[in-house]
N, C-alpha and C positions, 0 to 999 in steps of 0.2 A: 433502407444500405443498413447494416450492424457498422461501427466502425470499431476498433478494437487495437489497445495499445498492448504490446507485446513485450515479454520479459524471460529471463533467465529465471524461473522458479520462481513465477509470477509477475514482476516488472519488474521495467529499470525506473531508479527513483534520480527525479531531477534537482540538480543543487543548485543555486541560488549565488550565483559570485558579486562582488562588488569591483566597481572598478573605478580606478582614481579618473576625478572632471577635472579637467580645466584648470579651474582654479584652485587644484591643491598643487597643479602644473607653476600657478605661476605663484603660489606663495612662497617658491625656495626663492624668489628674485626679489622679493616683494623687501626693501628696507622698514619700514614704519607700517605701527596698526597689525590689528587682527584678520587673518585671512579670510577666505568665503569659508577654511576648511572648521577655523576655529569658532565661526559664530554655529555653523554647524556641527560640531560637537567633534571634531575628524581631531587628528593628526597632525599637530607642525610640524612643518618639514622644517629640517636639521637647517641650523647655522652654517654658512659654513670654514671653515678652520681658520680660525687666526683674528676672525670676524672683534670687534669690542662691544660692549655692550653699550646698547643705543633706544634712542625710542621704543625700537623694536620688543627687545629685553622687557621690558616693562606690558606685555603683553597680557591681559586677564589668561589664567588657566581656562580650559576649556568644563563646563559646566557638566558636572558628573551625570545630571539628569539627561544631555542633548543628547541622546544616542539615536544610532540607523536604526530603521525597519527590523525584527531579527530575521537573525538567517538558518532553515532548517541545518539541523543537525545531522551529520553524515548518514545514510538511507533513508531519508524523509524528503518529502515533496513539499511544493506553494501551494498552499491550497487551503479550505477549511478545516480544522481538525476533523469535525462534526457533521455529517451528512444530514437527507432528509429525514423528517421524527427524529434526531438524534441518533436516528443509526452510524455506523462509521463509515467512514469516506474510504473514495479510492484511491486518493491521494495518500491518504493515513493509514493505508492498513495492508498489508502484503501476504497473499496466499500463495502455501506450495501446492506440489502434491506427491505422496508418497506412498510407497506399499504399505495396508497394514500389516501384512504378513510379509515372510519372503513370497519373494512369488514363485521358487521352486517350489515350494510347499500350494498356493496359491495364491493364481494370476489376477483372480476378478474383484480383491476388494481390497482400496484403497484406503487415505487418509488425507483430509485435507488440513492446513493448518493454516490460520490468518495471524497477525502478529499485528499488535496498533504501535505504530511507529510514532504517533503523534502523540501532542504534551497532552490531550486531553481523554478521559474516560469516554468509552461511546457505546453502543448496543448494537448486538446481535439478536433482531428480535425474528429472526424466522429461520430461513436455509439457504443454502446458496443455490440459486438461479440459474442452471446450470442447461445450455448447448448442446450436442452433439455436432461435432463441425464434420458433418456427411455430405452436405451439401441441400440437407431439407431443413435442419436448422429446431430437428426434434427436443424436445423435452425430456429432462430427467425427472422421474418422477419422483415424488418424495415420501418416506416412507412416515405416515401418519404418528405411527404408535411408539415412535421419537421425540413429540415434543416437551420438551424441558417444560418444568411447573413457571416457571417466568423467564424472561428474557437473560440472556446472557449479558451483564455490564462488563466489559475489556477495557480495564486500564492501560495507563501507558507503559507497552513493556510486556507486555501480556498479549498470552495466545490463548486460543480459542481452539474447538476440532470437527469434524464433524466429514462422516463414514460416507464411501461409498461403493455402491455395489456395480460393476462394468456388468454384468450378467451373470444367467441362473441358469445357463446349459454349457454348452461348451466353447472352444473358440470357434469354431465354424458354425455356432448361431449368430456369430454377432462380427462387425465389419474393424479391421481395424482403424482405431482413430489414435492420432499424436495429439490432440491439443483438445482442449474445451474452452468455449463462451460464457464466460462467468459475468453474471450485469452485476450491475450497480451492486450493494448492501441495503436490502431494505424492498428492496423494487420486488413488485410483483409476478408471476409471469407473465401477467396480461401487457405487463407495463412494454414500452420500448422508447424508451429515450437514446437510440443508437450508440449507449456507453456502454464500456465493459472492458472488460480485459481478460487475454487467452491468458489459460493455463496449459502449462507445457505438461506430458503427462509422462511418465518416467521409460523407462530403456526401452527408447524408441515409438513407443504407441501402445495401447491395452485396445483387447476384442473388446466391443460393445454393444449389447442391443438392445431392441426397445423393453427392454424390461429391466431397465438398467435404474436404481433408484439413490438416490441421496437421503442423508438422516437432515436434521436438528441443527445449528451448531450447539455445542455442547461444552463444557468447560475441561473435562478431563477427554482426553483421548481413547480410556476403556473405556466410557460411558458415547460415547461417536464411532467404535468402532462393532460392540458388541450387536447393536439388532443385524449387520452386517453376516452375524452368525445362527440366527434364533428365522431365516425362512425357508 
């Protein structure tokens, strides 16, 4: 059974929050000596108004090197920034789906965009492993002629792209699909870790058939979309 994390345009990021400890609260009533937060590099509690300098005023300043664990920036999540075989990890790769061209002209061609929200560069060594949520878990085949010469290296804050051809016939030949299951980056179709992400398709869904195809990850949107128009 697959378990997926659903996001709006890829996923909802988790923010880590720091909480005050009991030792921090007790520091406000401690008259002398450094409190627990001072030893851990935290901020000392303010002295009551009107107090006179005493033993507590001579407490050593917190060491600049004694810092707490890093907290992810907004839009990031906790976890390893680089996954299996140096591939981008799910926690730090935000994926969204949009139209490759205006749907009024062609509603069978889409574009996947992945953003590295982590602090380290990672690899996109293959293509998005997608399963159609049609009750059968059909895999979307890959366009082999879209394979790049070298894997995509995705630096922090950078984007990469993959093209998605939803069908090769009219709407009547396909089933309306509202979202796709995206396997972890670098995972082959034969693997089944039970993990992944739900990608929400635009405009309430797209008609897809068994001839749907996806490209390898590319460095530009043009190179990702062009194979969709050459079949």
